[in-house]
C-alpha positions as CSV (number, residue, x, y, z in Angstrom):
1,M,0.0,0.0,0.0
2,V,1.3,3.4,-1.0
3,A,1.5,6.0,1.8
4,P,-0.6,9.2,1.1
5,H,1.2,12.4,0.4
6,P,2.2,14.2,3.6
7,L,-0.1,16.8,5.1
8,L,1.2,20.3,5.0
9,A,0.0,20.8,8.6
10,D,2.1,17.8,9.8
11,F,5.3,18.9,8.2
12,F,5.1,22.7,8.4
13,P,2.4,23.6,10.9
14,D,3.5,27.2,11.2
15,L,3.3,27.7,7.5
16,A,-0.1,26.1,7.3
17,A,-1.3,28.5,10.1
18,E,0.3,31.5,8.3
19,I,-1.5,30.6,5.0
20,A,-4.9,30.2,6.7
21,H,-4.4,33.5,8.6
22,G,-3.3,35.3,5.5
23,L,-6.3,34.1,3.6
24,R,-8.6,35.3,6.3
25,S,-6.9,38.7,6.5
26,L,-7.5,39.1,2.8
27,A,-11.2,38.2,3.2
28,E,-10.9,35.2,0.9
29,P,-13.7,32.7,1.2
30,E,-13.6,30.8,4.5
31,S,-13.8,27.5,2.6
32,I,-10.3,28.2,1.2
33,A,-8.9,29.0,4.6
34,T,-10.3,25.9,6.2
35,S,-9.1,23.7,3.4
36,V,-5.5,24.5,4.4
37,A,-5.7,21.9,7.2
38,G,-6.2,19.1,4.6
39,L,-3.6,20.2,2.0
40,R,-1.2,17.6,1.0
41,I,2.3,18.1,-0.4
42,V,2.0,16.2,-3.7
43,D,5.3,17.4,-5.2
44,R,7.8,20.2,-4.9
45,C,9.2,22.6,-7.4
46,R,12.4,21.3,-8.9
47,C,13.8,24.7,-10.3
48,G,17.0,24.2,-8.3
49,V,16.9,27.6,-6.6
50,R,18.0,27.0,-3.0
51,S,15.6,29.5,-1.5
52,C,12.6,28.1,-3.4
53,A,10.2,26.0,-1.2
54,T,7.3,26.0,-3.7
55,F,5.2,22.9,-3.6
56,Y,2.1,21.5,-5.3
57,T,-1.0,20.3,-3.5
58,E,-2.4,18.7,-6.6
59,P,-0.6,17.1,-9.5
60,R,1.1,19.7,-11.6
61,P,-0.7,20.4,-14.9
62,K,1.1,19.7,-18.2
63,S,0.5,23.3,-19.3
64,S,-1.3,26.2,-17.7
65,Y,-4.0,25.9,-15.1
66,G,-6.5,27.4,-17.5
67,S,-9.7,29.1,-16.6
68,G,-10.6,29.5,-13.0
69,H,-7.0,30.1,-12.1
70,R,-5.9,33.1,-10.0
71,N,-3.0,34.1,-7.8
72,V,-3.5,35.1,-4.2
73,M,-0.6,37.1,-2.8
74,L,-0.3,36.9,0.9
75,N,1.6,39.3,3.1
76,P,4.0,37.0,5.0
77,R,6.4,38.0,7.8
78,R,9.3,37.1,5.5
79,G,9.9,36.0,1.9
80,M,7.1,35.7,-0.6
81,L,4.0,33.6,-0.4
82,I,1.7,33.3,-3.4
83,L,-1.1,30.8,-3.8
84,D,-2.2,29.4,-7.1
85,V,-6.0,28.9,-6.7
86,V,-8.2,27.1,-9.2
87,D,-11.9,27.1,-8.7
88,D,-11.3,28.0,-5.0
89,R,-8.9,25.1,-4.5
90,I,-5.3,25.8,-3.6
91,V,-3.2,23.8,-6.1
92,C,0.2,25.3,-5.6
93,V,1.9,27.2,-2.8
94,E,4.8,29.4,-4.1
95,V,7.2,30.0,-1.3
96,L,10.3,32.0,-2.0
97,D,13.2,33.4,0.1
98,R,12.8,30.9,2.9
99,P,16.0,28.8,2.5
100,A,15.5,26.8,5.7
101,L,12.0,25.8,4.7
102,A,13.3,24.9,1.2
103,K,15.9,22.6,2.7
104,C,13.4,20.8,4.8
105,L,11.1,20.4,1.8
106,R,13.9,18.9,-0.3
107,T,14.4,16.3,2.5
108,A,10.7,15.6,3.0
109,V,9.9,15.3,-0.8
110,P,13.1,14.0,-2.5
C-alpha cells in the first residue's frame, strides 16, 4: 500500500497556520482558509533555486492551469508567499526566500 502524500500541517504547521491566517486577513472565502488543514504536499518545485520552497497540493498540470486560475498574494512575515488557486482550490503554494523551509522540503519530498 502506498502512503498518502504528507499533510502540510504535519510537516510545516507554522506555514499552514500562516497561510490560513493570510487568507482570512484578505477576506478570501472561508472555505479556502479551512481547506489548508487538509492540504497535502504532492510534489515540490524542482527549479534548483536554493531558497525556493514551492510545492504542489495537486498534480502539476502539463501546461497552464487554465480558466478559473488566480493568484492570491499573501503578506508573509518574510519571503514571498503566493497561492495558485483554481476554482477555490489551492493547487500550488509558491514560497520564495525561505531557505530553511526549502531545505526541509527537499528532505521531505526527495
